[in-house]
DSSP file (Angstrom, degrees, kcal/mol; ACC not computed):
  #  RESIDUE AA STRUCTURE BP1 BP2  ACC     N-H-->O    O-->H-N    N-H-->O    O-->H-N    TCO  KAPPA ALPHA  PHI   PSI    X-CA   Y-CA   Z-CA
    1    1 A X              0   0    0      0, 0.0     2,-0.5     0, 0.0     0, 0.0   0.000 360.0 360.0 360.0 128.4   32.7  -44.4  213.4
    2    2 A X        -     0   0    0      2,-0.0     2,-0.6     1,-0.0     0, 0.0  -0.724 360.0-158.7 -86.2 122.3   35.0  -41.6  214.6
    3    3 A X        -     0   0    0     -2,-0.5     2,-0.6     2,-0.0    53,-0.0  -0.905   4.2-158.1-103.9 121.6   35.8  -41.6  218.3
    4    4 A X        -     0   0    0     -2,-0.6     2,-0.3    52,-0.1    -2,-0.0  -0.873   7.6-160.9-101.4 120.8   36.9  -38.3  219.7
    5    5 A X        -     0   0    0     -2,-0.6     2,-0.3    49,-0.0    51,-0.2  -0.694   8.6-137.7 -98.5 156.3   38.9  -38.5  222.9
    6    6 A X  E     -A   55   0A   0     49,-3.2    49,-2.4    -2,-0.3     2,-0.4  -0.841  13.7-124.9-111.4 148.1   39.4  -35.6  225.2
    7    7 A X  E     -A   54   0A   0     81,-0.4    81,-3.0    -2,-0.3     2,-0.3  -0.779  29.5-173.1 -94.0 137.3   42.6  -34.6  227.0
    8    8 A X  E     -AB  53  87A   0     45,-3.3    45,-2.3    -2,-0.4     2,-0.4  -0.936  15.0-150.6-128.0 149.8   42.4  -34.3  230.8
    9    9 A X  E     -AB  52  86A   0     77,-2.9    77,-2.8    -2,-0.3     2,-0.4  -0.983  14.8-165.3-119.7 134.7   44.9  -33.1  233.4
   10   10 A X  E     -AB  51  85A   0     41,-3.2    41,-2.2    -2,-0.4     2,-0.6  -0.953  14.2-155.0-120.6 138.3   44.9  -34.5  236.9
   11   11 A X  E     -AB  50  84A   0     73,-2.3    73,-2.2    -2,-0.4     2,-0.4  -0.968  22.7-162.2-107.3 117.4   46.5  -33.1  240.0
   12   12 A X  E     -AB  49  83A   0     37,-3.5    37,-2.5    -2,-0.6     2,-0.5  -0.862   8.9-164.4-109.0 132.9   47.0  -36.1  242.3
   13   13 A X  E     -AB  48  82A   0     69,-3.0    69,-1.7    -2,-0.4     2,-0.5  -0.972   4.9-171.6-118.5 120.7   47.7  -35.8  246.1
   14   14 A X  E     +AB  47  81A   0     33,-2.5    33,-2.7    -2,-0.5     2,-0.3  -0.957  12.5 170.1-114.7 125.9   49.0  -38.8  248.0
   15   15 A X  E     -AB  46  80A   0     65,-2.5    65,-3.2    -2,-0.5    31,-0.2  -0.939  37.4-100.1-133.4 154.9   49.2  -38.6  251.7
   16   16 A X  E     - B   0  79A   0     29,-0.6    63,-0.3    -2,-0.3     6,-0.1  -0.442  47.9-101.0 -68.2 146.1   49.8  -41.0  254.6
   17   17 A X    >   -     0   0    0     61,-3.2     3,-2.1     1,-0.1    -1,-0.1  -0.368  34.3-112.2 -62.3 149.4   46.8  -42.2  256.4
   18   18 A X  T 3  S+     0   0    0      1,-0.3    -1,-0.1    -3,-0.1     4,-0.1   0.788 116.6  57.3 -57.1 -28.4   46.3  -40.4  259.7
   19   19 A X  T 3  S+     0   0    0      2,-0.1     2,-0.4    59,-0.0    -1,-0.3   0.562  90.1  89.9 -80.6  -7.3   47.0  -43.6  261.7
   20   20 A X  S <  S-     0   0    0     -3,-2.1    -4,-0.1    58,-0.2     2,-0.0  -0.769  82.4-118.5 -95.5 131.3   50.5  -44.0  260.0
   21   21 A X        -     0   0    0     -2,-0.4     2,-0.5     1,-0.1    -4,-0.1  -0.361  20.1-153.0 -63.5 145.7   53.5  -42.4  261.6
   22   22 A X     >  +     0   0    0      1,-0.1     4,-2.3    21,-0.1     5,-0.2  -0.794  16.8 176.7-124.6  86.0   55.2  -39.8  259.4
   23   23 A X  H  > S+     0   0    0     -2,-0.5     4,-2.2     1,-0.2     5,-0.1   0.852  83.1  52.6 -61.2 -34.8   58.9  -39.6  260.4
   24   24 A X  H  > S+     0   0    0      2,-0.2     4,-2.2     1,-0.2    -1,-0.2   0.920 110.5  47.6 -66.5 -42.2   59.7  -37.0  257.6
   25   25 A X  H  > S+     0   0    0      2,-0.2     4,-2.5     1,-0.2    -2,-0.2   0.889 110.9  51.7 -63.7 -39.3   56.9  -34.8  258.8
   26   26 A X  H  X S+     0   0    0     -4,-2.3     4,-2.3     2,-0.2    -2,-0.2   0.895 109.4  50.2 -63.7 -40.7   58.1  -35.1  262.4
   27   27 A X  H  X S+     0   0    0     -4,-2.2     4,-2.2     2,-0.2    -2,-0.2   0.907 111.5  47.8 -65.2 -41.7   61.6  -34.1  261.3
   28   28 A X  H  X S+     0   0    0     -4,-2.2     4,-2.6     2,-0.2    -2,-0.2   0.916 111.1  51.1 -64.8 -42.6   60.3  -31.0  259.5
   29   29 A X  H  X S+     0   0    0     -4,-2.5     4,-2.4     1,-0.2    -2,-0.2   0.911 110.0  49.7 -61.0 -42.1   58.2  -30.1  262.5
   30   30 A X  H  X S+     0   0    0     -4,-2.3     4,-2.3     2,-0.2    -1,-0.2   0.902 110.7  50.4 -63.8 -40.4   61.2  -30.4  264.8
   31   31 A X  H  X S+     0   0    0     -4,-2.2     4,-1.5     2,-0.2    -2,-0.2   0.903 110.6  48.9 -62.7 -41.7   63.2  -28.2  262.3
   32   32 A X  H  <>S+     0   0    0     -4,-2.6     5,-2.8     2,-0.2     4,-0.3   0.906 110.4  50.5 -63.9 -41.8   60.5  -25.6  262.3
   33   33 A X  H ><5S+     0   0    0     -4,-2.4     3,-1.5     1,-0.2    -2,-0.2   0.910 108.4  52.5 -62.2 -41.4   60.4  -25.6  266.1
   34   34 A X  H 3<5S+     0   0    0     -4,-2.3    -1,-0.2     1,-0.3    -2,-0.2   0.812 106.5  54.6 -62.5 -30.5   64.1  -25.1  266.2
   35   35 A X  T 3<5S-     0   0    0     -4,-1.5    -1,-0.3    -5,-0.1    -2,-0.2   0.458 129.3 -96.7 -83.2  -1.4   63.7  -22.1  263.8
   36   36 A X  T < 5S+     0   0    0     -3,-1.5     2,-1.6    -4,-0.3    -3,-0.2   0.496  84.4 130.7 102.1   3.8   61.3  -20.5  266.3
   37   37 A X    > < +     0   0    0     -5,-2.8     3,-1.2     1,-0.2    -1,-0.1  -0.552  18.4 156.1 -90.3  72.7   58.0  -21.6  264.7
   38   38 A X  T 3   +     0   0    0     -2,-1.6    -1,-0.2     1,-0.2    -5,-0.1   0.619  61.0  71.1 -73.5 -12.5   56.5  -22.9  267.9
   39   39 A X  T 3   +     0   0    0     -3,-0.2     2,-0.7    -6,-0.0    -1,-0.2   0.477  70.0 102.8 -85.3  -1.9   52.9  -22.5  266.6
   40   40 A X    <   -     0   0    0     -3,-1.2     3,-0.1     1,-0.2    -7,-0.1  -0.743  46.8-179.3 -84.9 113.7   53.2  -25.4  264.1
   41   41 A X        +     0   0    0     -2,-0.7     2,-0.3     1,-0.3    -1,-0.2   0.827  61.3   0.7 -84.1 -34.2   51.3  -28.3  265.7
   42   42 A X        -     0   0    0      2,-0.0     2,-0.4   -13,-0.0    -1,-0.3  -0.992  52.3-161.0-157.8 145.7   51.8  -31.0  263.0
   43   43 A X        -     0   0    0     -2,-0.3     2,-0.4   -21,-0.1   -14,-0.2  -0.999   8.7-173.4-130.0 130.6   53.5  -31.6  259.7
   44   44 A X        -     0   0    0     -2,-0.4     2,-0.4   -19,-0.1    -2,-0.0  -0.990  14.1-146.3-122.9 133.2   52.5  -34.4  257.3
   45   45 A X        +     0   0    0     -2,-0.4   -29,-0.6   -30,-0.0     2,-0.2  -0.793  27.7 157.7-100.4 139.6   54.6  -35.0  254.1
   46   46 A X  E     -A   15   0A   0     -2,-0.4     2,-0.4   -31,-0.2   -31,-0.2  -0.709  35.4 -97.4-141.3-166.9   52.9  -36.3  250.9
   47   47 A X  E     -A   14   0A   0    -33,-2.7   -33,-2.5    -2,-0.2     2,-0.4  -0.932  18.2-157.5-123.7 146.4   53.4  -36.5  247.2
   48   48 A X  E     +A   13   0A   0     -2,-0.4     2,-0.4   -35,-0.2   -35,-0.2  -0.995  17.5 178.3-122.8 128.3   52.0  -34.3  244.4
   49   49 A X  E     -A   12   0A   0    -37,-2.5   -37,-3.5    -2,-0.4     2,-0.5  -0.992  16.9-153.3-133.6 136.0   51.8  -35.8  240.9
   50   50 A X  E     -A   11   0A   0     -2,-0.4     2,-0.4   -39,-0.2   -39,-0.2  -0.932  16.1-177.9-108.1 133.8   50.5  -34.3  237.6
   51   51 A X  E     -A   10   0A   0    -41,-2.2   -41,-3.2    -2,-0.5     2,-0.5  -0.997  12.5-162.5-131.2 133.4   49.1  -36.7  234.9
   52   52 A X  E     +A    9   0A   0     -2,-0.4     2,-0.3   -43,-0.2   -43,-0.2  -0.972  25.7 159.9-112.2 130.0   47.8  -35.8  231.5
   53   53 A X  E     -A    8   0A   0    -45,-2.3   -45,-3.3    -2,-0.5     2,-0.4  -0.938  35.1-122.9-145.2 165.4   45.7  -38.5  229.8
   54   54 A X  E     +A    7   0A   0     -2,-0.3     2,-0.3   -47,-0.2   -47,-0.2  -0.912  35.6 156.9-112.2 140.8   43.2  -39.0  227.0
   55   55 A X  E     -A    6   0A   0    -49,-2.4   -49,-3.2    -2,-0.4     3,-0.1  -0.972  51.4-111.8-154.4 163.0   39.8  -40.6  227.6
   56   56 A X  S    S-     0   0    0     -2,-0.3     2,-0.3   -51,-0.2   -52,-0.1   0.833  97.1 -11.7 -68.3 -32.3   36.3  -40.6  226.0
   57   57 A X  S  > S-     0   0    0    -51,-0.1     4,-2.0     1,-0.0    -1,-0.2  -0.950  76.1 -92.6-159.1 173.5   34.8  -38.7  229.0
   58   58 A X  H  > S+     0   0    0     -2,-0.3     4,-2.5     1,-0.2     5,-0.2   0.823 119.7  57.5 -67.9 -31.1   35.6  -37.5  232.5
   59   59 A X  H  > S+     0   0    0      2,-0.2     4,-2.3     1,-0.2    -1,-0.2   0.928 109.0  45.2 -64.5 -43.8   34.0  -40.6  234.1
   60   60 A X  H  > S+     0   0    0      2,-0.2     4,-2.3     1,-0.2    -2,-0.2   0.884 112.2  52.2 -66.7 -37.8   36.4  -42.9  232.2
   61   61 A X  H  X S+     0   0    0     -4,-2.0     4,-2.4     2,-0.2    -2,-0.2   0.917 110.2  48.6 -63.2 -42.8   39.3  -40.6  233.0
   62   62 A X  H  X S+     0   0    0     -4,-2.5     4,-2.4     2,-0.2    -2,-0.2   0.905 110.4  50.8 -64.2 -42.0   38.4  -40.8  236.7
   63   63 A X  H  X S+     0   0    0     -4,-2.3     4,-1.9     1,-0.2    -1,-0.2   0.921 112.2  47.1 -61.2 -43.5   38.1  -44.6  236.6
   64   64 A X  H  X S+     0   0    0     -4,-2.3     4,-2.5     1,-0.2    -2,-0.2   0.903 110.9  51.5 -66.0 -40.6   41.5  -44.9  234.9
   65   65 A X  H  X S+     0   0    0     -4,-2.4     4,-2.7     2,-0.2     5,-0.2   0.889 107.1  53.6 -64.5 -39.0   43.1  -42.5  237.4
   66   66 A X  H  X S+     0   0    0     -4,-2.4     4,-2.6     2,-0.2    -1,-0.2   0.918 110.8  46.8 -60.3 -42.4   41.7  -44.5  240.3
   67   67 A X  H  X S+     0   0    0     -4,-1.9     4,-2.5     2,-0.2     5,-0.2   0.918 111.8  50.5 -64.7 -43.4   43.3  -47.6  238.9
   68   68 A X  H  X>S+     0   0    0     -4,-2.5     4,-2.2     2,-0.2     5,-1.7   0.924 113.9  44.9 -60.5 -45.2   46.6  -45.8  238.3
   69   69 A X  I  <>S+     0   0    0     -4,-2.7     5,-2.4     3,-0.2    -2,-0.2   0.934 115.6  46.3 -65.8 -46.1   46.7  -44.6  241.9
   70   70 A X  I  <5S+     0   0    0     -4,-2.6     6,-0.4    -5,-0.2    -2,-0.2   0.862 121.4  37.1 -64.3 -36.3   45.7  -47.9  243.4
   71   71 A X  I  <5S-     0   0    0     -4,-2.5    -1,-0.2    -5,-0.2    -2,-0.2   0.724 137.4  -3.6 -92.2 -23.1   48.2  -49.9  241.3
   72   72 A X  I  <5S+     0   0    0     -4,-2.2    -3,-0.2    -5,-0.2    -2,-0.1   0.667 121.2  50.2-137.4 -48.6   51.2  -47.6  241.2
   73   73 A X  I   <S+     0   0    0     -5,-1.7     2,-0.3     1,-0.1    -4,-0.2   0.764 110.1  33.0 -81.7 -25.1   51.1  -44.1  242.7
   74   74 A X      < -     0   0    0     -5,-2.4     2,-0.8    -6,-0.3     7,-0.1  -0.950  67.5-133.1-131.5 150.0   49.8  -44.9  246.2
   75   75 A X    >>  -     0   0    0     -2,-0.3     4,-2.8     1,-0.1     3,-1.3  -0.886  20.7-158.0 -97.4 103.1   50.0  -47.8  248.6
   76   76 A X  T 34 S+     0   0    0     -2,-0.8    -1,-0.1    -6,-0.4    -6,-0.1   0.665  85.7  64.8 -62.5 -15.1   46.4  -48.2  249.6
   77   77 A X  T 34 S+     0   0    0      1,-0.1    -1,-0.3    -3,-0.0     3,-0.0   0.889 124.8   9.4 -71.9 -38.8   47.4  -49.9  252.9
   78   78 A X  T <4 S+     0   0    0     -3,-1.3   -61,-3.2   -62,-0.0     2,-0.3   0.488 120.7  65.2-121.1  -6.4   49.1  -46.8  254.3
   79   79 A X  E  <  -B   16   0A   0     -4,-2.8     2,-0.3   -63,-0.3   -63,-0.2  -0.903  54.3-155.4-126.1 150.0   48.2  -44.0  252.0
   80   80 A X  E     -B   15   0A   0    -65,-3.2   -65,-2.5    -2,-0.3     2,-0.3  -0.804  17.3-168.0-107.4 157.3   45.1  -42.0  250.9
   81   81 A X  E     +B   14   0A   0     -2,-0.3     2,-0.3   -67,-0.2   -67,-0.2  -0.982  12.0 176.8-142.6 158.0   44.9  -40.2  247.5
   82   82 A X  E     -B   13   0A   0    -69,-1.7   -69,-3.0    -2,-0.3     2,-0.3  -0.961  11.3-159.6-148.5 159.8   42.6  -37.7  245.9
   83   83 A X  E     -B   12   0A   0     -2,-0.3     2,-0.4   -71,-0.2   -71,-0.2  -0.996  15.0-142.5-144.9 152.4   42.7  -36.0  242.6
   84   84 A X  E     -B   11   0A   0    -73,-2.2   -73,-2.3    -2,-0.3     2,-0.5  -0.943  23.7-159.0-108.1 133.9   41.4  -32.9  240.8
   85   85 A X  E     -B   10   0A   0     -2,-0.4     2,-0.4   -75,-0.2   -75,-0.2  -0.960  10.9-179.2-121.7 127.5   40.5  -33.5  237.1
   86   86 A X  E     -B    9   0A   0    -77,-2.8   -77,-2.9    -2,-0.5     2,-0.4  -0.979  28.0-123.6-126.2 139.5   40.2  -30.8  234.5
   87   87 A X  E     -B    8   0A   0     -2,-0.4     2,-0.4   -79,-0.2   -79,-0.3  -0.639  29.6-132.1 -75.4 132.5   39.4  -31.1  230.8
   88   88 A X        -     0   0    0    -81,-3.0   -81,-0.4    -2,-0.4     2,-0.1  -0.689  23.4-110.8 -87.4 137.9   42.1  -29.5  228.7
   89   89 A X        -     0   0    0     -2,-0.4     2,-0.3   -83,-0.1    -1,-0.1  -0.388  28.6-126.8 -65.3 143.0   40.9  -27.1  226.0
   90   90 A X              0   0    0      1,-0.1    -1,-0.1    -2,-0.1   -84,-0.0  -0.695 360.0 360.0 -88.8 143.9   41.4  -28.4  222.4
   91   91 A X              0   0    0     -2,-0.3    -1,-0.1     0, 0.0    -2,-0.0   0.452 360.0 360.0-152.4 360.0   43.3  -26.1  220.2
């Protein structure tokens, strides 16, 4: 039986939980204020990661991405993550 897998691309966004202090964001906000941007109320710093993977379907790709994020890309104790998943055209 021939199994055809599909290629997917994910854009993953990892951010600190709202209850966690963000010293890097605070430093950027202070720099912006020093530059005259007094209208910036808050800055939070995060990570952006792109992953391309193969899976049988989008549900399996999402399950695998959740495992990847939980086990490696994000610290679930202090960070949240979300991802956008798109099927890549075959060509």
